[in-house]
C-alpha positions, 0 to 999 in steps of 0.5 A: 407289398406291391399293388399286384401282390395285393390284387392276387391275394384279394383274387385268391380270397375271393375265389375261396369265398365263392367256393365256400359259398358254393359248397355251403349252399346258404339257401339250402341250409336256410331251407333245412332250418325252416324244415326243422322248424316245420317238423318241430311245429307239427310235433308241438301241435300234435302234443297239444292236440293230445292234451286237448283230447284228454280234456275234451274226449275228442280232437277239435273240429277242423273249423276253428281248430287253432282257436280251440288250441289257444288255451294250450298253445299260444301262439299256434305255430304257422309255416315259417316261410308262408305264415299260413296255417298247417293243413289239419284234417281227419278221416271221413266218418270220424266225427264225435257227435252229441246227438246231431251236433259234431263237437270234435273228431276221433283222429287227425293228421297235420300236413306240411311241405318240406322244401329240403327233403323229398319223401312220400308225397300226399296231396296236402304235403310231403310230411305228416304227423298224425294221431296215434290211431290214424292210418294214412290209408284211410280216406280224409274227410270229403275224399272218395270212398272208391278207388279205380285204375287210371293210367295203370295207377290206383287212384281215388274216384268219385264212384262206380260211374267214374270207373265203368269197368268192373274192377272198382272196389271200396277201400275196405275190400282186399283188392283195388283195381286188381292190386293189393291195397298195400301196393296202391300208391 
């Protein structure tokens, strides 16, 4: 073989390797793997929360929820890319109380953001796992109980004073901003 033949073969192999890398997209595949891990983590946490609720009668409160799960799940999974805890929340007014003391919550949702998939986007992320009795249309703790029209979109508002028009309602009503609730996004 001559030097020119070897260089031609190396050039062809280089082009094939570049084409393969372009079509395989390693960074996208790594993102998909991390998303699969996130989904698996949320399912593990949800299963563990169900075990916790079976033993305690309610899900753990938001503050210290990971510590409450340690006897059931060691370690509590965290986001594989950032190492941060997943966003655990509950709907407003769903606390379990003994007298005035809150010892748990009746419903939960755990959110994360998937990087390789597009989906319904919530303020906490684009992927969610909830307790069986949680409806995502319920307002989360600390969120607004009022909805109003802003830029032709039904959005949570702090109350009637933020939306002086007549067309604000509480979410329990059948209509918000003149739009059926199931059409509010």
